[in-house]
C-alpha positions in Angstrom: -0.1 0.1 0.3 3.3 2.4 0.9 4.4 2.0 -2.5 1.3 2.6 -4.3 1.2 5.5 -2.8 4.8 6.6 -3.3 3.9 5.6 -6.7 0.6 7.7 -7.0 2.7 11.1 -5.1 5.5 10.5 -8.2 3.0 10.7 -10.7 0.7 13.8 -9.1 4.4 15.7 -8.5 5.4 14.9 -12.4 2.0 15.7 -13.3 2.4 19.2 -11.8 5.1 20.4 -14.6 5.3 17.6 -17.1 7.7 18.3 -20.2 9.0 15.8 -23.2 12.1 16.5 -24.8 12.8 16.8 -28.6 15.1 13.3 -27.8 12.3 11.8 -26.4 9.5 12.5 -29.0 11.6 11.4 -32.1 12.7 8.3 -30.1 8.6 8.3 -29.5 8.0 9.2 -33.7 10.4 6.3 -34.9 7.4 3.7 -33.5 4.5 5.5 -34.6 3.0 6.6 -38.4 2.0 9.6 -39.5 -1.7 9.0 -38.2 -0.9 7.7 -34.7 2.0 10.8 -34.5 -1.2 13.2 -34.8 -3.3 11.4 -32.3 0.4 11.1 -29.7 0.6 15.3 -30.8 -3.4 15.9 -29.6 -2.4 14.1 -26.6 -2.4 16.2 -23.0 1.2 16.6 -22.5 1.1 15.1 -19.3 -0.1 12.0 -21.0 2.7 12.4 -23.7 5.1 12.5 -20.9 3.7 9.5 -19.3 3.6 7.6 -22.5 6.8 7.6 -23.5 8.0 6.7 -19.7 5.4 3.5 -20.1 7.2 2.9 -23.8 10.5 2.9 -22.1 9.6 0.8 -19.4 8.2 -1.8 -21.5 11.0 -1.7 -24.2 13.7 -2.5 -21.4 11.2 -5.7 -20.6 10.5 -6.8 -24.3 12.6 -9.3 -26.8 13.6 -7.4 -29.7 11.7 -3.8 -31.7 7.8 -5.5 -30.8 6.6 -1.8 -32.9 2.9 -2.5 -32.1 3.8 -3.7 -28.4 5.7 0.3 -28.2 3.2 1.9 -30.0 0.7 0.1 -27.4 2.9 1.9 -24.4 2.9 5.3 -26.1 -0.4 5.9 -27.4 -2.0 4.0 -24.3 -3.8 6.9 -22.5 -4.7 8.7 -25.6 -8.5 8.2 -24.8 -8.1 10.7 -21.9 -8.4 14.1 -23.9 -8.6 16.8 -21.7 -8.1 16.0 -18.3 -7.4 18.6 -15.5 -5.3 17.6 -12.5 -7.7 18.1 -9.6 -10.1 15.5 -11.9 -7.6 13.1 -12.6 -6.4 13.7 -8.4 -10.5 13.0 -7.7 -10.5 10.3 -10.2 -7.5 8.1 -8.5 -8.8 9.1 -4.7 -12.3 8.4 -5.2 -11.7 4.9 -7.7 -9.5 3.8 -4.3 -12.1 5.0 -1.5 -15.2 5.8 -3.3 -15.7 3.8 -6.8 -19.4 3.7 -6.6 -19.4 7.7 -6.0 -16.6 7.8 -8.9 -19.0 6.3 -11.3 -22.2 8.4 -10.5 -19.8 11.5 -11.2 -19.2 10.4 -14.4 -21.6 10.9 -17.7 -20.9 10.9 -21.1 -23.3 13.8 -21.7 -23.0 15.7 -18.0 -20.8 18.9 -17.4 -17.5 19.6 -18.6 -15.8 17.9 -15.1 -18.5 15.3 -15.3 -17.4 14.1 -19.0 -14.1 14.2 -18.0 -14.8 11.8 -15.4 -16.5 9.4 -17.9 -12.9 9.9 -20.5 -11.2 8.7 -17.3 -13.2 5.6 -16.7 -13.6 5.0 -20.3 -10.1 6.0 -22.1 -9.1 2.2 -22.8 -12.2 1.9 -24.9 -11.6 5.4 -26.6 -8.5 5.0 -27.1 -8.8 1.8 -29.2 -11.6 3.5 -30.7 -9.5 6.5 -32.1 -6.6 4.3 -32.9 -8.8 1.8 -35.1 -10.4 4.7 -37.0 -7.0 6.3 -37.6 -6.2 3.2 -39.1 -4.4 1.4 -36.4 -3.0 -1.8 -36.7 -5.5 -4.3 -35.1 -3.3 -5.7 -32.2 -2.2 -1.9 -31.1 -6.2 -1.8 -30.9 -6.4 -4.4 -29.0 -3.9 -3.9 -26.5 -5.3 -0.4 -25.7 -8.8 -1.4 -25.4 -7.5 -4.2 -22.8 -5.1 -2.1 -20.8 -7.7 -2.7 -18.0 -9.0 -6.0 -18.9 -7.4 -9.3 -17.5 -3.9 -10.0 -19.7 -4.6 -12.3 -22.5 -0.6 -12.4 -23.3 2.5 -11.4 -21.9 2.7 -8.5 -24.2 -0.6 -7.0 -22.7 0.8 -7.8 -19.2 4.4 -6.2 -20.0 2.1 -3.2 -21.0 0.2 -3.3 -17.9 3.0 -3.4 -15.9 5.1 -0.9 -17.1 1.8 1.4 -16.6 1.7 1.1 -13.2 5.4 0.8 -12.7 
């Protein structure tokens, strides 16, 4: 529990001043095609930063250069859209303490803050739909959409572990 709290605190403080270096962006772009790069660029800077961190962990644990796995790591949070920091914090805290209240706050058609909660809850499906609509590889779409499900294979398990690390 203490390790999880430390992880969330590092996430929070990292989100206060997100940044992606030109070198990190160049490295990420090597694994993304043009439509995927557009999706990556549409992500909030903190989600780009997180995607690059997840990609680096995946790449360190992967056997070989798995372009699809790396693309899924970089894009796995693309379905979140624009979400304010307080909404992210509330989403995590309510998810741990009061998931039913968090679910009641979420609404696809409500006020902007309620739509943000809805996107946070449903970002795997939203992201998978976005990547599929951009002509993404079905395997990349599958991994993005299944990021919160029980891992069906070792590659998805690696992506999930890297996301939680």
